[in-house]
C-alpha positions as CSV (number, residue, x, y, z in Angstrom):
1,M,5.6,-78.4,-17.7
2,S,7.0,-76.6,-14.7
3,W,10.4,-75.9,-13.3
4,L,9.3,-77.1,-9.8
5,A,8.5,-80.5,-8.3
6,T,5.0,-81.7,-9.0
7,S,2.4,-83.5,-6.8
8,E,-1.1,-84.9,-7.1
9,L,-4.2,-83.8,-5.3
10,P,-7.4,-85.9,-5.0
11,D,-10.2,-85.2,-7.5
12,D,-12.5,-84.0,-4.7
13,F,-10.0,-81.2,-3.6
14,P,-12.6,-78.4,-3.2
15,P,-11.0,-75.8,-5.6
16,F,-10.8,-78.5,-8.3
17,T,-14.4,-79.3,-7.8
18,T,-15.2,-75.6,-8.3
19,F,-13.1,-75.3,-11.4
20,R,-14.9,-78.3,-13.0
21,R,-18.2,-76.7,-12.2
22,R,-17.3,-73.3,-13.6
23,F,-14.9,-74.2,-16.4
24,G,-15.5,-77.9,-17.1
25,F,-11.8,-78.7,-16.3
26,V,-9.0,-78.1,-13.8
27,P,-6.5,-75.7,-15.3
28,N,-2.9,-76.8,-15.5
29,L,-1.9,-73.6,-13.8
30,F,-3.4,-74.9,-10.5
31,R,-2.4,-78.5,-10.9
32,A,1.2,-77.3,-11.2
33,Q,1.0,-75.8,-7.6
34,A,-0.2,-79.0,-6.0
35,I,2.8,-79.1,-3.6
36,L,1.2,-76.2,-1.7
37,P,-2.6,-76.7,-1.8
38,R,-3.3,-73.6,0.3
39,L,-2.0,-71.4,-2.5
40,I,-4.4,-72.9,-4.9
41,E,-7.2,-72.3,-2.4
42,A,-6.2,-68.6,-2.1
43,E,-5.9,-68.1,-5.9
44,A,-9.2,-69.9,-6.6
45,G,-11.0,-67.8,-4.0
46,I,-9.8,-64.5,-5.6
47,S,-10.7,-65.8,-9.1
48,E,-14.1,-67.0,-8.1
49,A,-14.9,-63.7,-6.4
50,A,-13.5,-61.5,-9.1
51,L,-15.3,-63.3,-11.9
52,S,-18.6,-63.9,-10.2
53,D,-21.7,-62.8,-12.2
54,D,-23.4,-61.1,-9.3
55,G,-21.7,-57.7,-9.8
56,A,-22.0,-54.8,-12.2
57,L,-19.8,-56.2,-15.0
58,D,-20.9,-59.4,-16.7
59,R,-18.6,-62.4,-17.2
60,R,-18.0,-61.6,-20.9
61,R,-16.6,-58.2,-20.1
62,K,-14.3,-59.6,-17.4
63,E,-13.0,-62.2,-19.7
64,M,-12.2,-59.6,-22.4
65,I,-10.2,-57.6,-19.8
66,L,-8.4,-60.8,-18.8
67,L,-7.7,-61.6,-22.5
68,A,-6.4,-58.2,-23.4
69,V,-4.2,-57.7,-20.3
70,T,-2.7,-61.1,-20.3
71,A,-1.9,-60.7,-24.0
72,D,0.0,-57.5,-23.1
73,G,1.8,-59.5,-20.4
74,G,2.9,-62.1,-22.9
75,S,1.2,-65.2,-21.3
76,T,0.3,-67.6,-24.0
77,Y,-1.2,-69.9,-21.3
78,C,-3.6,-67.2,-20.0
79,V,-4.5,-66.0,-23.5
80,T,-5.3,-69.5,-24.6
81,S,-7.5,-70.1,-21.6
82,H,-9.4,-66.8,-21.7
83,A,-9.9,-67.0,-25.5
84,K,-11.5,-70.4,-25.0
85,L,-13.7,-69.2,-22.2
86,L,-14.8,-66.2,-24.2
87,E,-15.8,-68.4,-27.1
88,E,-17.8,-70.6,-24.6
89,L,-19.6,-67.4,-23.5
90,G,-20.8,-66.9,-27.1
91,A,-18.0,-64.8,-28.7
92,A,-17.2,-65.9,-32.2
93,G,-13.7,-67.1,-32.8
94,G,-13.1,-64.3,-35.3
95,Q,-14.1,-61.7,-32.8
96,V,-11.7,-63.2,-30.2
97,D,-8.9,-63.0,-32.7
98,A,-9.9,-59.4,-33.5
99,I,-9.8,-58.4,-29.8
100,L,-6.3,-60.0,-29.6
101,A,-5.1,-58.1,-32.7
102,D,-6.7,-54.7,-31.9
103,H,-9.8,-54.5,-29.7
104,R,-10.6,-51.1,-31.1
105,D,-11.3,-52.7,-34.4
106,A,-13.2,-55.8,-33.1
107,G,-16.7,-54.4,-33.4
108,L,-17.1,-53.8,-29.7
109,S,-19.3,-51.2,-28.2
110,P,-17.7,-47.8,-27.3
111,A,-18.1,-48.7,-23.6
112,D,-16.3,-52.0,-24.0
113,V,-13.5,-50.3,-26.0
114,Q,-13.1,-47.8,-23.2
115,L,-13.1,-50.5,-20.5
116,I,-10.3,-52.5,-22.2
117,D,-8.3,-49.3,-22.8
118,F,-8.7,-48.6,-19.1
119,A,-7.6,-52.0,-18.0
120,R,-4.6,-52.1,-20.3
121,K,-3.4,-48.7,-19.2
122,L,-3.8,-49.7,-15.5
123,A,-1.8,-52.9,-16.0
124,R,1.0,-51.3,-18.0
125,H,1.1,-47.6,-16.9
126,P,-0.5,-47.4,-13.5
127,T,1.5,-44.4,-12.4
128,R,-0.1,-42.4,-15.3
129,M,-3.7,-43.1,-14.3
130,G,-5.7,-40.1,-13.3
131,T,-9.2,-38.7,-12.9
132,P,-9.9,-38.4,-16.6
133,D,-9.5,-42.2,-17.0
134,F,-12.2,-42.8,-14.5
135,D,-14.5,-40.0,-15.8
136,A,-14.3,-41.6,-19.2
137,L,-15.7,-44.9,-17.8
138,R,-18.4,-43.0,-16.0
139,G,-19.3,-41.2,-19.2
140,H,-20.0,-44.6,-20.8
141,G,-22.5,-45.5,-18.0
142,L,-20.1,-47.6,-15.8
143,D,-20.8,-46.9,-12.1
144,E,-18.5,-47.2,-9.1
145,G,-19.1,-50.9,-8.6
146,A,-18.3,-51.7,-12.3
147,I,-15.1,-49.6,-12.1
148,L,-14.0,-51.4,-8.9
149,E,-14.7,-54.8,-10.6
150,A,-12.6,-53.7,-13.6
151,I,-9.7,-52.8,-11.3
152,V,-9.8,-56.1,-9.5
153,T,-10.1,-58.1,-12.7
154,T,-7.0,-56.3,-14.1
155,G,-5.2,-57.1,-10.9
156,L,-6.2,-60.7,-11.3
157,A,-4.8,-60.7,-14.8
158,R,-1.4,-59.6,-13.6
159,F,-1.5,-62.2,-10.8
160,L,-2.2,-65.0,-13.2
161,C,0.3,-63.7,-15.8
162,T,3.1,-63.7,-13.2
163,I,2.4,-67.3,-12.0
164,S,1.8,-68.8,-15.4
165,L,4.9,-67.3,-16.9
166,G,7.0,-68.1,-13.9
167,L,5.9,-71.7,-13.8
168,A,6.1,-72.2,-17.6
169,V,3.0,-74.4,-17.5
170,G,1.7,-76.0,-20.7
171,T,-1.6,-74.7,-22.1
172,D,-4.9,-76.6,-21.5
173,F,-5.9,-76.3,-25.1
174,P,-4.0,-75.8,-28.4
175,P,-2.1,-72.6,-27.8
176,R,-3.5,-69.4,-29.1
177,A,-0.8,-67.1,-30.6
178,I,-0.4,-63.6,-29.4
179,P,-0.4,-61.4,-32.6
180,A,2.7,-59.4,-33.2
181,G,2.4,-55.7,-33.7
182,R,-0.5,-55.2,-31.3
183,P,-1.1,-51.5,-30.6
184,E,0.4,-50.3,-27.3
185,P,-1.9,-49.6,-24.4
186,P,-2.8,-45.9,-23.8
187,A,0.1,-44.2,-22.0
188,E,-1.1,-40.5,-21.6
189,R,-0.3,-39.2,-18.2
190,H,-3.4,-37.7,-16.5
191,P,-3.6,-35.6,-13.4
192,A,-4.1,-37.6,-10.2
193,N,-6.4,-35.1,-8.5
194,G,-9.7,-36.3,-7.0
195,R,-8.2,-39.3,-5.1
196,P,-9.4,-41.8,-4.2
197,Y,-10.8,-42.5,-7.7
198,V,-13.6,-44.8,-6.6
199,T,-16.1,-43.8,-4.0
200,S,-17.0,-46.4,-1.4
201,P,-20.1,-45.9,0.9
202,A,-19.6,-45.5,4.6
203,A,-19.8,-48.8,6.4
204,T,-19.0,-50.2,9.8
205,T,-16.4,-52.9,10.6
206,E,-19.2,-55.2,11.7
207,S,-21.0,-55.0,8.4
208,I,-17.9,-56.1,6.5
209,P,-16.1,-59.1,8.2
210,A,-12.9,-58.6,6.1
211,W,-12.3,-55.3,7.9
212,T,-12.5,-57.1,11.2
213,F,-9.8,-59.5,9.9
214,F,-7.5,-56.7,8.9
215,R,-8.0,-54.9,12.2
216,E,-7.3,-58.1,14.2
217,R,-4.2,-59.1,12.2
218,F,-2.7,-55.8,11.3
219,G,-4.1,-53.4,14.0
220,F,-5.8,-51.3,11.4
221,V,-7.8,-51.5,8.1
222,P,-5.6,-50.3,5.2
223,R,-7.3,-47.7,3.1
224,M,-7.0,-49.8,0.0
225,F,-9.4,-52.3,1.6
226,Q,-11.6,-49.6,3.1
227,A,-12.1,-48.3,-0.5
228,Q,-13.5,-51.7,-1.6
229,G,-16.5,-51.7,0.7
230,L,-18.8,-51.9,-2.3
231,R,-17.8,-55.5,-2.9
232,P,-17.6,-57.4,0.4
233,R,-17.2,-60.7,-1.4
234,I,-14.1,-59.6,-3.2
235,L,-12.8,-58.2,0.0
236,E,-13.3,-61.6,1.8
237,A,-11.4,-63.3,-1.0
238,Q,-8.5,-60.9,-0.6
239,A,-8.5,-61.3,3.2
240,R,-8.4,-65.1,2.8
241,A,-5.6,-64.9,0.2
242,I,-3.5,-62.7,2.5
243,D,-4.1,-65.1,5.4
244,R,-3.1,-68.2,3.3
245,I,-0.2,-66.7,1.4
246,L,1.3,-63.9,3.4
247,L,0.6,-64.7,7.0
248,D,1.1,-68.5,6.9
249,E,4.7,-69.2,7.9
250,E,4.8,-72.9,7.2
251,V,7.2,-72.5,4.3
252,L,8.6,-69.0,4.0
253,S,8.8,-66.7,7.0
254,R,6.6,-63.7,7.2
255,L,9.6,-61.5,7.2
256,R,10.9,-62.8,3.9
257,K,7.5,-62.5,2.3
258,E,7.1,-58.9,3.5
259,R,10.4,-58.1,1.9
260,I,9.2,-59.6,-1.4
261,L,6.1,-57.3,-1.1
262,L,8.5,-54.4,-0.5
263,V,10.9,-54.9,-3.4
264,V,8.2,-55.7,-5.9
265,S,6.1,-52.7,-4.8
266,A,9.2,-50.5,-5.2
267,A,9.7,-51.8,-8.6
268,N,6.1,-51.0,-9.4
269,L,6.7,-47.4,-8.1
270,N,4.0,-48.0,-5.6
271,T,4.6,-45.6,-2.7
272,Y,1.5,-46.7,-0.9
273,C,2.4,-50.4,-0.6
274,V,6.0,-49.6,0.2
275,S,5.0,-47.4,3.1
276,V,2.5,-50.0,4.4
277,H,5.0,-52.8,4.3
278,V,7.8,-50.8,5.8
279,E,5.4,-50.4,8.7
280,M,4.6,-54.1,8.7
281,L,8.4,-54.9,8.8
282,R,8.9,-52.4,11.6
283,N,6.2,-54.3,13.6
284,L,8.1,-57.5,12.9
285,G,11.2,-55.9,14.4
286,E,13.1,-54.8,11.3
287,P,14.8,-51.4,11.6
288,L,13.3,-48.7,9.5
289,E,16.7,-48.0,7.9
290,L,17.0,-51.5,6.7
291,S,13.6,-51.6,5.2
292,D,14.3,-48.3,3.4
293,A,17.6,-49.6,2.1
294,I,15.9,-52.8,0.8
295,A,13.3,-50.7,-1.0
296,A,16.0,-48.5,-2.5
297,D,18.3,-51.4,-3.6
298,H,18.1,-54.7,-1.9
299,R,21.5,-55.8,-3.2
300,N,23.2,-53.1,-1.2
301,A,21.2,-53.4,1.9
302,G,23.5,-55.7,3.8
303,L,21.3,-58.8,3.5
304,A,22.5,-62.4,3.6
305,P,23.4,-63.8,0.2
306,E,20.4,-66.2,0.3
307,D,18.0,-63.3,1.0
308,V,19.5,-61.3,-1.9
309,A,19.0,-64.3,-4.2
310,L,15.4,-64.6,-3.1
311,L,14.6,-60.9,-3.7
312,D,16.5,-61.1,-7.1
313,F,14.1,-63.9,-8.0
314,A,11.1,-61.8,-7.0
315,V,12.2,-58.8,-9.0
316,E,12.8,-61.1,-12.0
317,A,9.4,-62.6,-11.5
318,H,8.0,-59.1,-11.6
319,G,9.9,-57.7,-14.5
320,N,10.4,-60.8,-16.7
321,P,8.6,-63.8,-15.3
322,A,9.1,-65.7,-18.6
323,G,12.8,-65.4,-18.1
324,I,13.0,-67.2,-14.7
325,G,13.8,-70.6,-16.2
326,P,15.6,-73.6,-14.6
327,G,18.8,-71.6,-14.1
328,R,17.2,-69.1,-11.7
329,V,15.3,-71.9,-9.9
330,E,18.5,-73.9,-9.5
331,A,20.3,-70.9,-8.1
332,L,17.7,-70.6,-5.4
333,R,18.1,-74.4,-4.7
334,K,21.8,-73.9,-4.2
335,H,21.1,-71.2,-1.6
336,G,19.1,-73.8,0.3
337,F,15.5,-73.0,-0.8
338,S,13.1,-75.9,-1.3
339,D,10.7,-76.1,-4.2
340,P,7.7,-75.2,-2.0
341,Q,9.6,-72.1,-0.9
342,I,10.4,-71.1,-4.5
343,L,6.7,-71.6,-5.4
344,E,5.6,-69.5,-2.5
345,A,8.0,-66.7,-3.5
346,L,6.6,-66.7,-7.0
347,V,3.0,-66.6,-5.8
348,M,3.9,-63.9,-3.3
349,T,5.2,-61.9,-6.2
350,G,1.9,-62.5,-8.1
351,L,-0.1,-61.4,-5.0
352,T,2.0,-58.3,-4.8
353,E,1.2,-57.5,-8.5
354,F,-2.5,-57.9,-7.7
355,L,-2.4,-55.7,-4.6
356,N,-0.3,-53.0,-6.3
357,T,-2.7,-52.9,-9.3
358,V,-5.8,-52.7,-7.1
359,Q,-4.2,-49.9,-5.0
360,M,-3.0,-47.9,-7.9
361,G,-6.4,-48.3,-9.6
362,L,-8.2,-47.1,-6.4
363,G,-5.7,-44.2,-5.9
364,V,-5.9,-44.3,-2.1
365,E,-3.2,-42.3,-0.3
366,P,-0.8,-43.9,2.3
367,E,-1.8,-44.0,5.9
368,F,1.8,-43.9,7.0
369,P,4.5,-41.3,6.3
370,A,6.4,-42.5,3.2
371,T,10.1,-43.1,3.7
372,R,10.6,-42.5,0.0
373,V,8.2,-41.4,-2.8
374,F,8.4,-43.5,-6.0
375,E,7.6,-41.6,-9.1
376,E,7.9,-42.1,-12.8
377,T,10.1,-39.0,-13.2
378,L,12.0,-39.7,-16.4
379,N,10.4,-39.5,-19.8
380,P,13.1,-39.8,-22.5
381,P,12.3,-40.7,-26.1
382,P,11.2,-44.3,-26.5
383,D,14.0,-45.1,-28.9
384,E,16.5,-44.2,-26.2
385,T,15.0,-45.9,-23.1
386,R,12.3,-48.2,-22.0
387,Q,10.4,-47.7,-18.7
388,T,10.7,-50.7,-16.3
389,G,10.8,-50.4,-12.6
390,R,11.9,-47.5,-10.5
391,E,13.8,-45.5,-13.1
392,A,14.2,-45.2,-16.8
393,V,16.2,-48.1,-18.2
394,H,18.8,-47.8,-20.9
395,P,19.1,-50.8,-23.2
396,D,22.7,-50.3,-24.0
397,L,24.0,-50.5,-20.4
398,P,24.6,-53.5,-18.1
399,D,21.4,-54.8,-16.6
400,G,19.6,-52.1,-18.5
401,A,20.5,-49.5,-15.9
402,P,20.9,-45.8,-16.9
403,G,24.4,-44.5,-16.6
404,D,25.2,-41.7,-14.2
405,E,26.5,-39.6,-17.0
406,W,23.3,-40.0,-18.9
407,L,21.3,-38.9,-15.9
408,V,23.6,-35.9,-15.4
409,A,23.2,-34.9,-19.0
410,R,19.4,-34.9,-18.5
411,V,19.7,-32.7,-15.5
412,L,21.9,-30.2,-17.3
413,E,19.4,-30.1,-20.2
414,G,16.8,-29.0,-17.8
415,E,15.2,-32.2,-16.7
416,T,15.9,-31.5,-13.0
417,S,13.7,-34.4,-11.8
418,A,16.4,-36.8,-13.2
419,F,18.5,-35.8,-10.2
420,E,16.0,-37.7,-8.0
421,A,17.2,-40.9,-9.7
422,I,20.8,-39.9,-9.0
423,V,19.9,-39.4,-5.3
424,R,18.0,-42.8,-5.1
425,R,21.0,-44.5,-6.6
426,H,23.8,-43.0,-4.4
427,Q,22.2,-41.9,-1.1
428,T,22.5,-45.2,0.8
429,R,26.1,-45.7,-0.2
430,L,27.1,-42.1,0.6
431,Y,25.3,-42.2,4.0
432,R,27.3,-45.3,5.0
433,I,30.5,-43.7,4.1
434,L,29.6,-40.5,6.0
435,L,28.6,-42.6,9.0
436,A,32.1,-44.0,8.9
437,V,33.6,-40.5,8.6
438,T,31.5,-38.8,11.4
439,G,30.7,-41.8,13.7
440,S,27.2,-40.2,14.2
441,A,24.0,-40.9,12.4
442,E,22.8,-37.4,12.9
443,D,26.0,-35.9,11.6
444,A,26.0,-38.3,8.7
445,E,22.4,-37.3,7.7
446,D,23.3,-33.6,7.8
447,A,26.5,-34.1,5.8
448,L,24.6,-36.2,3.2
449,Q,22.0,-33.4,2.7
450,N,24.8,-30.9,2.3
451,A,26.6,-33.1,-0.1
452,L,23.6,-33.8,-2.3
453,L,22.7,-30.1,-2.4
454,K,26.3,-29.2,-3.3
455,G,26.5,-31.9,-5.9
456,Y,23.3,-30.5,-7.5
457,R,24.5,-26.9,-7.5
458,H,27.9,-27.8,-9.0
459,L,26.7,-30.5,-11.4
460,A,28.0,-28.4,-14.4
461,N,31.5,-28.7,-12.9
462,F,31.5,-32.5,-13.4
463,R,33.9,-33.0,-16.4
464,G,33.9,-36.8,-16.6
465,E,37.6,-37.1,-15.7
466,A,36.6,-39.6,-13.0
467,R,33.5,-41.6,-12.5
468,F,30.5,-39.6,-11.3
469,S,30.3,-41.9,-8.2
470,T,33.9,-41.0,-7.4
471,W,33.2,-37.3,-7.9
472,M,30.1,-37.4,-5.7
473,T,31.9,-39.5,-3.0
474,R,34.6,-36.8,-2.9
475,I,32.1,-34.1,-2.2
476,A,30.5,-36.2,0.5
477,L,33.8,-36.9,2.2
478,N,34.6,-33.1,2.2
479,E,31.2,-32.4,3.8
480,G,31.8,-35.1,6.4
481,Y,35.2,-33.7,7.3
482,E,33.7,-30.3,7.6
483,V,31.0,-31.5,9.9
484,V,33.6,-33.1,12.2
485,R,35.8,-30.0,12.1
486,T,32.9,-27.7,12.9
487,R,31.1,-29.7,15.6
488,R,34.0,-31.6,17.2
489,P,37.1,-29.4,16.6
490,H,39.1,-31.5,19.1
491,D,38.0,-34.8,17.5
492,T,40.2,-34.9,14.4
493,L,40.0,-37.7,11.9
494,F,43.8,-38.1,12.1
495,N,44.6,-38.3,15.8
496,D,46.1,-41.8,15.6
497,V,49.7,-42.6,16.4
498,V,51.8,-42.5,13.2
499,D,53.9,-45.5,12.4
500,D,57.3,-45.8,10.7
501,E,55.7,-45.8,7.2
502,G,53.8,-42.5,7.8
503,E,50.5,-44.2,8.3
504,P,48.6,-44.2,11.6
505,S,49.4,-47.3,13.7
506,A,46.7,-49.8,14.4
507,G,48.6,-51.4,17.2
508,P,48.9,-55.2,18.0
509,Y,46.3,-57.6,16.8
510,E,44.4,-60.4,18.4
511,P,43.7,-63.7,16.6
512,W,40.1,-65.1,16.8
513,A,38.8,-68.6,17.1
514,E,38.5,-70.7,13.9
515,D,34.7,-71.0,14.1
516,P,33.1,-67.7,15.4
517,E,29.6,-68.8,14.3
518,T,29.6,-71.3,17.2
519,S,29.8,-68.4,19.6
520,C,26.9,-66.3,18.3
521,S,24.0,-66.3,15.9
522,K,24.2,-64.6,12.5
523,S,22.1,-61.7,13.6
524,E,24.3,-61.3,16.8
525,M,27.4,-61.5,14.7
526,K,26.1,-58.9,12.2
527,A,25.4,-56.4,15.0
528,M,28.7,-57.1,16.6
529,V,30.6,-56.5,13.4
530,E,28.7,-53.2,12.8
531,R,29.6,-52.1,16.3
532,A,33.2,-53.1,15.8
533,I,33.5,-51.1,12.6
534,M,32.3,-48.0,14.4
535,E,35.0,-48.6,17.0
536,L,37.8,-48.4,14.3
537,S,39.9,-45.3,14.0
538,P,38.1,-43.0,11.5
539,I,40.9,-43.1,8.9
540,Y,40.7,-46.9,8.8
541,R,36.9,-47.0,9.1
542,V,36.4,-44.9,6.0
543,A,38.7,-47.0,3.9
544,L,37.1,-50.3,5.1
545,V,33.5,-49.1,4.5
546,M,34.4,-47.7,1.0
547,R,36.3,-50.8,-0.1
548,D,34.7,-53.8,1.7
549,I,31.2,-52.6,2.5
550,E,30.4,-50.4,-0.5
551,Q,32.5,-52.5,-2.9
552,M,34.2,-49.5,-4.5
553,S,37.2,-50.4,-6.6
554,T,40.6,-49.7,-5.1
555,T,41.3,-47.1,-7.7
556,E,37.9,-45.3,-7.2
557,A,38.2,-45.3,-3.4
558,A,41.8,-43.9,-3.6
559,Q,40.7,-41.2,-6.0
560,A,37.7,-40.2,-3.8
561,L,40.0,-40.0,-0.7
562,G,42.7,-38.2,-2.7
563,I,45.5,-40.6,-1.8
564,P,47.7,-43.0,-3.8
565,V,46.5,-46.6,-4.3
566,P,49.4,-48.0,-2.1
567,A,48.3,-45.7,0.7
568,L,44.7,-46.9,0.4
569,K,45.9,-50.6,0.5
570,S,48.0,-49.8,3.6
571,R,45.0,-48.3,5.3
572,L,42.7,-51.1,4.3
573,L,45.1,-53.7,5.6
574,R,45.4,-52.0,8.9
575,A,41.6,-51.6,9.0
576,R,41.1,-55.3,8.6
577,L,43.7,-56.1,11.2
578,Q,42.2,-53.5,13.6
579,L,38.7,-55.0,13.0
580,R,40.1,-58.4,13.8
581,D,41.7,-57.0,17.0
582,V,38.3,-55.6,18.1
583,L,36.4,-58.8,17.4
584,A,39.0,-61.3,18.6
585,P,38.1,-61.2,22.3
586,H,34.6,-62.3,21.5
587,F,35.8,-65.4,19.7
588,L,38.6,-66.7,22.0
589,R,38.3,-70.3,22.8
590,Q,36.9,-70.8,26.2
591,G,39.6,-71.6,28.8
592,K,42.4,-70.5,26.5
593,E,44.1,-67.1,26.2
594,A,45.1,-66.4,22.7
595,P,48.7,-65.1,22.3
596,R,49.1,-61.6,21.0
597,V,50.9,-61.1,17.7
């Protein structure tokens, strides 16, 4: 079963031949992706390299890692497959069941118990990994090569979990149940000193062909691939997968796939991968500010609806792949995405899970300045919240998001790091409003910093009489007004002509043509609208940005501005008409002069 269209590939398709030789059958997981054979080739290459027997870890240990990690991930498909493969490698059925129930009570050696503990923690709590986790493996006789293989195998498990759950494929054998009440993976936070965690011997680009590939395609060799020099074969498989999945633009564009990498890496709190792919997007022509906004909250980054839907799908495939279902797939189809595009988005998400896991296991530091640092900063009691994604998630709130008031309470109780979550949530919205107030990016940035600092210092003064977002917006507006008064004393926000109703007059308005999209492309139109907004009178610009761009409610926007709701509506109407006036000359029908109204 799969939510997507199916196809058939010939029996002599090379990956299928390899599967039959190694496993004795072709897994349904790969048959279900036959509409895009190159994806199967990429996944088969990583699987073959990761599970090969020519490394430090034998196949049995790797299959135990796959079994335990995919059980944590909830993939019955993967658990069934790897339980079967473990039994074929000589493990008794009873021992496989014991590993599934609790590997610490399955009669394994202390080294194997430690290895599975390591893999489960890396898969579920990668931000809590630290030097002691690696020293524990070394204490059981596992060398650098073995540790690297364990990291890659864990990444492979996350890759396969994402795809199998997202596609909802049927098992190849009678399904193996995942026991209820399995003990949680280790979650102790360890210090991250001593990075990178795995030592790779010095090597030249010529000695490792994959490094040549990265240098030619990206202009540099990312440190996460430099750190895997111990296993050139695994590196070659990753390079081929990146070439076939990320760089091939036959189905989804490179830009869209880089954005998937960006949002999923942010959801994984992976500062390294976010910084790398912000740089990749910059090289593709995307402004740094837009990439940063996508990483912070793609829904409020000003993307087209279809791009928001695609990234929503990727985030869902990351956090709850089993919940994708036909509804989510159909929603993407309605936005114009084909089944091959949807499949590639799912596999791109799986590849991101793999790369994020490997990087966090290696512990390499970013080679580019990070636009934002993602950290697991909130540690409330488990009965109050559950950790998923960038911030603590509260189960009693819409979408599981923590309420502002809840975060404020944490700050006031001494958990000052909770204010970082408040900043991440509101800084993009406040910056846009301040840009509307000041008309200057530099002034907006200064006012934002002042507003955040003042908000932090006066947090105890927040009484909950209005929403926290309204309270914070009011502080930001005051800071914006102060910047304008101080730096441009003759450039007042209220220098417009006042009309008969006591509101500044926006003047006469131009109509525009019925079909402006015939005059310019979407990207040109977006840039034109952004410029037009900045040409509005400040008093109208602020109202328009707060209400139409930031989607604040009428009441909240009026409260933040300190004006009655009717006054806000009046400003908003004039703002929209003034925007129409600014844009109308661009869309007049050729050869006709539109009448003024």
